[in-house]
TORGU-389852 format. One record per residue (C-alpha): z, y, x; residue in three letters. Coordinates in steps of 0.001 Angstrom, whole numbers, plus 500000, padded with zeros to 6 digits. Layout:
N
(r (Z; Y; X); 'ALA') ...
//
This chain:
495
(r (500000; 500000; 500000); 'UNK') (r (500918; 502376; 502818); 'UNK') (r (497636; 501535; 504556); 'UNK') (r (495669; 502273; 501346); 'UNK') (r (497433; 505625; 500898); 'UNK') (r (496749; 506608; 504504); 'UNK') (r (493076; 505643; 504131); 'UNK') (r (492783; 507740; 500948); 'UNK') (r (494378; 510693; 502755); 'UNK') (r (491824; 510403; 505570); 'UNK') (r (489012; 510221; 503015); 'UNK') (r (490138; 513434; 501334); 'UNK') (r (490331; 515183; 504691); 'UNK') (r (486856; 513990; 505584); 'UNK') (r (485217; 515134; 502304); 'UNK') (r (487013; 518307; 501152); 'UNK') (r (483797; 519736; 499684); 'UNK') (r (483731; 517099; 496942); 'UNK') (r (486207; 519144; 494888); 'UNK') (r (484860; 522609; 495654); 'UNK') (r (481624; 524300; 494754); 'UNK') (r (480296; 527444; 496364); 'UNK') (r (479481; 530975; 495228); 'UNK') (r (476222; 532229; 496719); 'UNK') (r (473741; 534922; 495762); 'UNK') (r (470557; 532995; 496548); 'UNK') (r (467153; 534721; 496141); 'UNK') (r (466592; 532726; 492948); 'UNK') (r (469917; 533853; 491462); 'UNK') (r (469298; 537470; 492446); 'UNK') (r (465993; 537249; 490603); 'UNK') (r (467705; 535793; 487509); 'UNK') (r (470310; 538576; 487627); 'UNK') (r (467578; 541241; 487820); 'UNK') (r (465851; 539711; 484814); 'UNK') (r (469144; 539600; 482884); 'UNK') (r (470035; 543259; 483417); 'UNK') (r (466424; 544225; 482579); 'UNK') (r (466889; 542444; 479215); 'UNK') (r (464190; 539862; 480025); 'UNK') (r (466440; 537183; 478594); 'UNK') (r (463920; 534365; 478120); 'UNK') (r (462713; 534708; 481707); 'UNK') (r (466306; 534801; 482989); 'UNK') (r (467203; 531656; 481044); 'UNK') (r (464179; 529784; 482426); 'UNK') (r (465161; 530814; 485946); 'UNK') (r (468738; 529663; 485403); 'UNK') (r (467574; 526300; 484015); 'UNK') (r (465540; 525770; 487156); 'UNK') (r (468476; 526767; 489388); 'UNK') (r (470825; 524359; 487572); 'UNK') (r (468460; 521531; 488507); 'UNK') (r (467847; 522535; 492103); 'UNK') (r (471208; 524106; 492985); 'UNK') (r (473834; 522692; 490573); 'UNK') (r (476783; 523271; 492905); 'UNK') (r (476346; 527062; 492987); 'UNK') (r (478886; 528538; 490553); 'UNK') (r (477261; 531948; 490760); 'UNK') (r (475101; 530599; 487927); 'UNK') (r (478092; 531144; 485622); 'UNK') (r (478222; 534816; 486586); 'UNK') (r (474618; 535464; 485541); 'UNK') (r (475062; 533377; 482389); 'UNK') (r (477926; 535645; 481390); 'UNK') (r (475791; 538750; 481872); 'UNK') (r (473305; 537293; 479376); 'UNK') (r (476031; 536583; 476821); 'UNK') (r (477602; 540000; 477312); 'UNK') (r (474353; 541923; 476822); 'UNK') (r (473477; 539870; 473741); 'UNK') (r (476814; 540577; 472120); 'UNK') (r (476934; 544222; 473158); 'UNK') (r (473398; 545009; 471991); 'UNK') (r (473202; 542850; 468856); 'UNK') (r (476747; 543446; 467522); 'UNK') (r (476434; 540196; 465562); 'UNK') (r (479917; 538846; 464840); 'UNK') (r (478729; 535276; 464222); 'UNK') (r (476884; 535303; 467544); 'UNK') (r (479959; 536789; 469229); 'UNK') (r (482187; 533978; 467951); 'UNK') (r (479677; 531357; 469083); 'UNK') (r (479151; 532772; 472571); 'UNK') (r (482838; 533626; 473095); 'UNK') (r (483569; 529919; 473594); 'UNK') (r (481575; 530061; 476815); 'UNK') (r (484111; 532420; 478403); 'UNK') (r (486984; 529934; 478754); 'UNK') (r (484600; 527146; 479798); 'UNK') (r (483181; 529289; 482620); 'UNK') (r (486574; 530464; 483816); 'UNK') (r (487853; 526888; 483647); 'UNK') (r (485015; 525647; 485835); 'UNK') (r (485562; 528416; 488361); 'UNK') (r (489301; 527690; 488525); 'UNK') (r (488938; 523920; 488925); 'UNK') (r (485675; 523592; 490869); 'UNK') (r (485349; 526828; 492836); 'UNK') (r (486083; 527455; 496490); 'UNK') (r (489441; 529242; 496459); 'UNK') (r (488748; 530702; 499887); 'UNK') (r (485776; 532652; 498588); 'UNK') (r (486270; 536314; 497540); 'UNK') (r (484197; 535495; 494469); 'UNK') (r (486758; 532937; 493230); 'UNK') (r (489092; 535512; 491662); 'UNK') (r (486467; 538231; 491283); 'UNK') (r (484250; 536244; 488926); 'UNK') (r (487208; 535300; 486745); 'UNK') (r (488167; 538967; 486532); 'UNK') (r (484619; 540165; 485878); 'UNK') (r (484032; 537647; 483101); 'UNK') (r (487279; 538691; 481419); 'UNK') (r (486424; 542371; 481724); 'UNK') (r (482974; 541906; 480187); 'UNK') (r (484458; 540074; 477222); 'UNK') (r (487123; 542753; 476840); 'UNK') (r (484338; 545319; 476438); 'UNK') (r (482505; 543061; 473998); 'UNK') (r (485639; 542702; 471859); 'UNK') (r (485796; 546461; 471303); 'UNK') (r (482616; 546169; 469234); 'UNK') (r (484538; 544032; 466742); 'UNK') (r (487836; 545946; 466791); 'UNK') (r (489672; 543180; 468665); 'UNK') (r (491741; 545774; 470489); 'UNK') (r (494818; 543651; 471213); 'UNK') (r (492830; 540863; 472845); 'UNK') (r (490652; 543375; 474690); 'UNK') (r (493695; 545036; 476279); 'UNK') (r (495149; 541617; 477116); 'UNK') (r (491896; 540574; 478832); 'UNK') (r (491715; 543886; 480694); 'UNK') (r (495235; 543460; 481995); 'UNK') (r (494504; 539919; 483226); 'UNK') (r (491327; 541157; 484878); 'UNK') (r (493240; 543940; 486626); 'UNK') (r (495832; 541493; 487963); 'UNK') (r (493152; 539141; 489277); 'UNK') (r (491334; 541995; 490998); 'UNK') (r (494570; 543274; 492534); 'UNK') (r (495321; 539800; 493940); 'UNK') (r (491806; 539598; 495304); 'UNK') (r (492151; 542950; 497067); 'UNK') (r (495257; 541612; 498815); 'UNK') (r (493320; 538571; 500010); 'UNK') (r (489986; 540303; 500712); 'UNK') (r (490575; 544059; 501188); 'UNK') (r (487009; 544719; 502396); 'UNK') (r (485272; 542924; 499516); 'UNK') (r (483378; 545735; 497781); 'UNK') (r (482798; 544147; 494336); 'UNK') (r (486582; 544394; 493772); 'UNK') (r (486397; 548171; 493981); 'UNK') (r (483398; 548296; 491647); 'UNK') (r (485655; 547251; 488774); 'UNK') (r (488984; 548598; 489989); 'UNK') (r (487511; 552071; 490455); 'UNK') (r (486754; 552361; 486752); 'UNK') (r (490064; 550768; 485696); 'UNK') (r (492144; 553022; 487968); 'UNK') (r (490356; 556106; 486640); 'UNK') (r (490636; 555117; 482970); 'UNK') (r (494228; 553890; 482797); 'UNK') (r (495752; 557350; 482782); 'UNK') (r (493585; 558609; 479935); 'UNK') (r (494331; 556036; 477239); 'UNK') (r (494328; 557902; 473880); 'UNK') (r (497644; 558215; 472064); 'UNK') (r (496513; 555967; 469192); 'UNK') (r (496314; 553101; 471700); 'UNK') (r (499724; 553779; 473248); 'UNK') (r (500993; 550535; 471733); 'UNK') (r (498972; 548786; 474432); 'UNK') (r (500489; 550626; 477379); 'UNK') (r (503407; 548205; 477609); 'UNK') (r (500873; 545385; 478007); 'UNK') (r (499192; 547295; 480792); 'UNK') (r (502391; 547943; 482703); 'UNK') (r (500851; 546421; 485813); 'UNK') (r (497988; 548917; 485687); 'UNK') (r (498361; 552214; 487462); 'UNK') (r (495848; 554666; 488789); 'UNK') (r (494387; 558146; 488745); 'UNK') (r (490951; 559650; 488295); 'UNK') (r (490885; 560635; 491958); 'UNK') (r (491832; 557110; 493044); 'UNK') (r (489097; 555555; 490945); 'UNK') (r (486566; 558154; 492037); 'UNK') (r (487398; 557529; 495695); 'UNK') (r (486956; 553768; 495289); 'UNK') (r (483577; 554149; 493601); 'UNK') (r (482437; 556603; 496278); 'UNK') (r (483423; 554072; 498933); 'UNK') (r (481300; 551406; 497244); 'UNK') (r (478347; 553796; 496901); 'UNK') (r (478525; 554614; 500590); 'UNK') (r (478614; 550892; 501370); 'UNK') (r (475627; 550236; 499078); 'UNK') (r (473574; 552903; 500859); 'UNK') (r (473885; 551015; 504129); 'UNK') (r (473970; 547394; 502977); 'UNK') (r (472221; 545011; 500622); 'UNK') (r (474572; 545188; 497624); 'UNK') (r (473686; 543246; 494489); 'UNK') (r (475647; 545593; 492218); 'UNK') (r (474150; 548803; 493631); 'UNK') (r (472691; 550106; 490375); 'UNK') (r (475833; 549209; 488440); 'UNK') (r (478025; 551241; 490762); 'UNK') (r (475835; 554322; 490418); 'UNK') (r (476015; 554011; 486634); 'UNK') (r (479816; 553631; 486660); 'UNK') (r (480187; 556651; 488930); 'UNK') (r (477859; 558723; 486762); 'UNK') (r (479885; 558031; 483620); 'UNK') (r (483128; 558787; 485437); 'UNK') (r (481704; 562186; 486426); 'UNK') (r (480578; 562797; 482853); 'UNK') (r (483560; 561673; 480825); 'UNK') (r (486541; 562078; 483124); 'UNK') (r (485463; 564698; 485671); 'UNK') (r (483479; 566868; 483215); 'UNK') (r (480806; 567477; 485854); 'UNK') (r (477427; 567160; 484136); 'UNK') (r (475260; 568405; 486979); 'UNK') (r (476831; 566035; 489496); 'UNK') (r (476375; 563172; 487030); 'UNK') (r (472680; 563969; 486577); 'UNK') (r (472173; 564188; 490334); 'UNK') (r (473861; 560831; 490934); 'UNK') (r (471970; 558911; 488253); 'UNK') (r (468702; 560170; 489688); 'UNK') (r (469552; 558521; 493021); 'UNK') (r (470291; 555149; 491417); 'UNK') (r (466719; 553847; 491694); 'UNK') (r (466625; 553041; 487978); 'UNK') (r (463229; 552240; 486446); 'UNK') (r (463257; 553498; 482831); 'UNK') (r (459580; 552658; 482289); 'UNK') (r (460156; 549030; 483309); 'UNK') (r (463640; 548205; 482003); 'UNK') (r (464957; 549010; 478502); 'UNK') (r (468512; 549103; 479891); 'UNK') (r (467495; 551576; 482602); 'UNK') (r (465744; 553632; 479921); 'UNK') (r (468917; 553647; 477816); 'UNK') (r (471025; 554814; 480760); 'UNK') (r (468663; 557570; 481897); 'UNK') (r (468073; 558852; 478356); 'UNK') (r (471769; 558710; 477528); 'UNK') (r (472740; 560717; 480606); 'UNK') (r (469913; 563184; 479902); 'UNK') (r (471234; 563688; 476367); 'UNK') (r (474792; 564165; 477593); 'UNK') (r (473684; 566736; 480177); 'UNK') (r (471674; 568892; 477736); 'UNK') (r (468256; 567591; 478762); 'UNK') (r (466760; 566714; 475415); 'UNK') (r (463121; 566898; 476455); 'UNK') (r (463746; 564605; 479424); 'UNK') (r (465498; 562123; 477125); 'UNK') (r (462519; 562108; 474755); 'UNK') (r (460143; 561500; 477668); 'UNK') (r (462191; 558502; 478862); 'UNK') (r (462389; 557013; 475366); 'UNK') (r (458732; 557521; 474499); 'UNK') (r (457703; 555757; 477718); 'UNK') (r (460163; 552874; 477481); 'UNK') (r (458852; 549364; 478149); 'UNK') (r (457839; 547311; 475148); 'UNK') (r (456813; 543734; 474601); 'UNK') (r (458018; 540285; 473617); 'UNK') (r (459448; 539661; 477086); 'UNK') (r (462236; 542168; 476397); 'UNK') (r (465211; 541545; 474120); 'UNK') (r (465034; 543862; 471061); 'UNK') (r (467028; 547031; 471663); 'UNK') (r (466762; 549002; 468419); 'UNK') (r (469365; 551512; 469533); 'UNK') (r (466596; 553125; 471604); 'UNK') (r (464819; 553954; 468332); 'UNK') (r (467995; 555611; 467087); 'UNK') (r (468201; 557633; 470304); 'UNK') (r (464570; 558731; 470037); 'UNK') (r (465001; 559715; 466399); 'UNK') (r (468131; 561675; 467256); 'UNK') (r (466585; 563523; 470198); 'UNK') (r (463476; 564377; 468193); 'UNK') (r (465668; 565651; 465340); 'UNK') (r (467405; 567880; 467891); 'UNK') (r (463993; 569401; 468606); 'UNK') (r (463335; 569669; 464845); 'UNK') (r (460294; 567376; 465193); 'UNK') (r (458640; 566347; 461916); 'UNK') (r (458520; 562645; 462864); 'UNK') (r (462193; 562167; 463818); 'UNK') (r (462784; 560206; 460616); 'UNK') (r (460201; 557575; 461646); 'UNK') (r (462408; 556317; 464484); 'UNK') (r (465696; 556603; 462622); 'UNK') (r (464212; 554510; 459790); 'UNK') (r (462973; 551946; 462297); 'UNK') (r (466555; 551656; 463565); 'UNK') (r (468273; 551228; 460177); 'UNK') (r (465558; 548849; 458915); 'UNK') (r (465729; 546523; 461931); 'UNK') (r (469198; 546720; 463463); 'UNK') (r (471599; 544101; 462066); 'UNK') (r (474696; 545223; 463981); 'UNK') (r (477630; 547416; 463050); 'UNK') (r (477620; 550806; 464756); 'UNK') (r (475690; 554077; 464300); 'UNK') (r (474188; 552982; 460974); 'UNK') (r (476140; 555550; 458952); 'UNK') (r (475381; 558135; 461606); 'UNK') (r (471653; 557339; 461426); 'UNK') (r (471615; 557773; 457641); 'UNK') (r (473441; 561096; 458029); 'UNK') (r (470790; 562210; 460543); 'UNK') (r (468046; 561125; 458116); 'UNK') (r (469748; 563275; 455481); 'UNK') (r (469888; 566220; 457877); 'UNK') (r (466229; 565776; 458745); 'UNK') (r (465377; 565865; 455036); 'UNK') (r (467455; 569002; 454454); 'UNK') (r (465963; 570815; 457444); 'UNK') (r (462493; 570032; 456113); 'UNK') (r (463312; 571140; 452578); 'UNK') (r (463738; 567777; 450813); 'UNK') (r (467021; 567877; 448870); 'UNK') (r (466174; 564672; 446999); 'UNK') (r (465954; 562581; 450176); 'UNK') (r (469056; 564328; 451519); 'UNK') (r (471033; 563003; 448557); 'UNK') (r (469457; 559538; 448838); 'UNK') (r (470335; 559150; 452512); 'UNK') (r (473865; 560448; 452040); 'UNK') (r (474404; 557794; 449376); 'UNK') (r (473167; 555140; 451809); 'UNK') (r (475484; 556602; 454446); 'UNK') (r (478419; 555825; 452162); 'UNK') (r (477337; 552263; 451338); 'UNK') (r (475906; 551009; 454631); 'UNK') (r (477430; 550321; 458034); 'UNK') (r (480978; 550365; 459395); 'UNK') (r (483535; 552992; 460361); 'UNK') (r (484453; 551968; 463914); 'UNK') (r (482962; 554651; 466160); 'UNK') (r (483804; 558314; 465636); 'UNK') (r (480309; 559434; 464649); 'UNK') (r (480159; 556844; 461863); 'UNK') (r (483558; 557912; 460536); 'UNK') (r (482484; 561564; 460568); 'UNK') (r (479201; 560764; 458838); 'UNK') (r (480978; 558757; 456133); 'UNK') (r (483524; 561539; 455572); 'UNK') (r (480772; 564136; 455208); 'UNK') (r (478856; 561930; 452779); 'UNK') (r (481950; 561354; 450644); 'UNK') (r (482838; 565054; 450619); 'UNK') (r (479718; 565790; 448589); 'UNK') (r (479250; 569020; 450536); 'UNK') (r (475766; 570132; 451528); 'UNK') (r (475635; 571646; 455042); 'UNK') (r (474815; 575323; 455342); 'UNK') (r (471267; 575364; 456689); 'UNK') (r (471607; 577889; 459516); 'UNK') (r (474805; 576257; 460789); 'UNK') (r (473183; 572822; 460596); 'UNK') (r (470068; 573932; 462478); 'UNK') (r (472180; 575653; 465132); 'UNK') (r (474249; 572500; 465575); 'UNK') (r (471158; 570288; 465857); 'UNK') (r (469461; 572594; 468364); 'UNK') (r (472668; 572970; 470367); 'UNK') (r (473124; 569203; 470604); 'UNK') (r (469646; 568956; 472095); 'UNK') (r (470407; 571573; 474761); 'UNK') (r (468377; 574363; 473097); 'UNK') (r (471042; 577020; 473388); 'UNK') (r (468915; 580168; 473120); 'UNK') (r (467293; 578955; 469889); 'UNK') (r (470697; 578127; 468449); 'UNK') (r (472052; 581528; 469507); 'UNK') (r (469121; 583354; 467919); 'UNK') (r (469845; 581652; 464596); 'UNK') (r (473461; 582848; 464464); 'UNK') (r (473625; 586017; 466576); 'UNK') (r (473462; 588362; 463584); 'UNK') (r (476009; 586432; 461518); 'UNK') (r (479802; 586634; 461349); 'UNK') (r (482492; 584291; 460073); 'UNK') (r (483071; 586298; 456888); 'UNK') (r (479462; 585629; 455850); 'UNK') (r (480589; 582122; 454906); 'UNK') (r (482863; 581406; 451953); 'UNK') (r (484382; 578030; 452829); 'UNK') (r (486997; 577772; 455592); 'UNK') (r (485163; 574829; 457127); 'UNK') (r (481985; 576881; 457517); 'UNK') (r (483900; 579835; 458957); 'UNK') (r (485514; 577536; 461522); 'UNK') (r (482209; 575890; 462322); 'UNK') (r (480599; 579293; 462906); 'UNK') (r (483207; 580536; 465420); 'UNK') (r (483376; 577116; 467075); 'UNK') (r (479606; 576847; 467354); 'UNK') (r (479263; 580345; 468759); 'UNK') (r (481950; 579460; 471288); 'UNK') (r (480030; 576371; 472358); 'UNK') (r (476709; 578216; 472526); 'UNK') (r (478012; 581179; 474540); 'UNK') (r (479920; 578759; 476779); 'UNK') (r (476690; 576918; 477626); 'UNK') (r (474924; 580266; 478150); 'UNK') (r (477656; 581130; 480686); 'UNK') (r (478946; 584045; 478598); 'UNK') (r (482487; 582936; 479298); 'UNK') (r (484334; 585968; 477938); 'UNK') (r (482608; 585644; 474577); 'UNK') (r (483167; 581894; 474570); 'UNK') (r (486909; 582252; 475125); 'UNK') (r (487087; 584813; 472306); 'UNK') (r (485265; 582540; 469860); 'UNK') (r (487340; 579529; 470882); 'UNK') (r (490559; 581461; 470339); 'UNK') (r (489418; 582615; 466889); 'UNK') (r (488699; 578994; 466007); 'UNK') (r (492119; 577875; 467250); 'UNK') (r (493993; 580640; 465424); 'UNK') (r (492207; 580017; 462133); 'UNK') (r (491984; 576234; 462289); 'UNK') (r (494988; 574821; 464131); 'UNK') (r (496701; 573880; 460869); 'UNK') (r (493598; 572336; 459291); 'UNK') (r (492450; 568730; 459539); 'UNK') (r (488997; 569694; 460835); 'UNK') (r (488260; 568935; 464475); 'UNK') (r (487000; 572421; 465376); 'UNK') (r (490299; 573868; 466638); 'UNK') (r (491111; 570755; 468659); 'UNK') (r (487681; 570797; 470312); 'UNK') (r (487882; 574563; 470834); 'UNK') (r (491172; 574110; 472706); 'UNK') (r (489591; 571420; 474886); 'UNK') (r (486562; 573572; 475683); 'UNK') (r (488727; 576607; 476358); 'UNK') (r (490532; 574431; 478903); 'UNK') (r (487192; 573530; 480493); 'UNK') (r (486234; 577210; 480846); 'UNK') (r (489580; 578187; 482367); 'UNK') (r (489600; 575186; 484703); 'UNK') (r (486134; 576132; 485985); 'UNK') (r (487434; 579672; 486566); 'UNK') (r (490407; 578218; 488495); 'UNK') (r (492830; 579620; 485920); 'UNK') (r (494797; 576426; 486029); 'UNK') (r (497922; 577477; 484130); 'UNK') (r (495832; 578607; 481166); 'UNK') (r (493737; 575449; 481370); 'UNK') (r (496852; 573274; 481240); 'UNK') (r (498106; 575148; 478185); 'UNK') (r (494755; 574688; 476467); 'UNK') (r (494651; 570940; 477176); 'UNK') (r (498226; 570552; 475955); 'UNK') (r (497336; 572453; 472789); 'UNK') (r (494396; 570099; 472249); 'UNK') (r (496780; 567132; 472515); 'UNK') (r (499156; 568711; 470005); 'UNK') (r (496498; 568917; 467287); 'UNK') (r (495615; 565924; 465121); 'UNK') (r (492239; 566290; 463388); 'UNK') (r (490824; 563678; 461052); 'UNK') (r (487732; 563177; 463209); 'UNK') (r (487164; 562635; 466946); 'UNK') (r (490878; 562752; 467802); 'UNK') (r (490857; 559829; 470249); 'UNK') (r (487900; 561100; 472267); 'UNK') (r (489127; 564706; 472372); 'UNK') (r (492617; 563676; 473434); 'UNK') (r (491228; 561378; 476123); 'UNK') (r (489251; 564286; 477597); 'UNK') (r (492286; 566583; 477435); 'UNK') (r (494398; 563994; 479225); 'UNK') (r (491677; 563647; 481842); 'UNK') (r (491809; 567429; 482317); 'UNK') (r (495562; 567368; 482832); 'UNK') (r (495207; 564507; 485314); 'UNK') (r (492613; 566468; 487273); 'UNK') (r (494907; 569495; 487457); 'UNK') (r (497767; 567394; 488830); 'UNK') (r (495709; 566291; 491836); 'UNK') 
//
């Protein structure tokens, strides 16, 4: 018996690889990954099937498989599909844990990345508790991996975003903070980590290079409030919007968020099409929205294509609201009423724009035409046109308090973008004074934007007061997003 045990021990020492499989980015897997993130799902699946036959011991296959599942769930927003594909998560993590080489930096990283992708997917279906739980587990795995492999750059790809975001969790999610007790970080810490990875990617072959540029761009946009820097960064990311629907989405989205409506339309009109790409109807919504913001006659064509084809959950109410606005702007009150009724009956109320659209539809109020046009033009970055519409008006020209608040708020936003900062501050203050006790979002947003102006002018004490005022107000709409930005402002001013 002792001899048998000793022989078995020698056998295990001689063949340690029998129980461990490797993680390797082979050329074939890199190609499958590129196809996956370009939404060429059928091609990616064929490549993966071939790799499973020729290279079955490479667990990096599971990583690319998860990208495919994540993009399907995130784009389609199909709950039945989500529940079906979700089962793959535990199976993949289980294989990595039991079969993977524990001495590889990818051993813990892939487990963390898979969990983080599913956490993001869960937000689409309001599974907030599980999403926070998954995020916390991902953070712990990444932290352990940094201790073992401090120079492994993929760790910092994910940790950079998590460190930056953790301090800006909106108050309505504070119940989750106790679950995230292991997570700490600041915007500056996250920004520094992402910058380190970008610098590494410039000098080395880094599979996640485009991802890191995208993460850094959105950090600059949403947490650093630096639109010009964000636009500059995304234009160095080597994205190909005419060849990849996902690249088109990113470039158009950043263009829209940096007041470049015409550029966004150009990206969307030249997006790649064909059966080789997974359907991405949200791009039709984006094109309809950007064309509405230019007051184009055919904006409704693309919004209708979105609502008639998309079977998911989000932005449906918002799209019907925009169809109603398009009808009103072009003088069709009958279609305005029709689309507002559909806004009430279709879609979900998860994202802020859908909740706002539903509330407007249920209010029965018809927008004042000049205020609506100014808002639409402003959202598309056409500030002078918006200003010309309202420059000869005053708040007292409008009877309803909501319209008076919208006028002073809108003029504040317009003059802010036109760099007329004194006028902007005055309009913002009028909005705050008149609307701080109302449930409309105008005063809360005015306080946030006043903080942005004062911060840019290095009037930090006033900026802090403005951000704190924003956090003290509780509007019915957009509260979470506004408070997150105000918290980000306060975090910036602490550094």
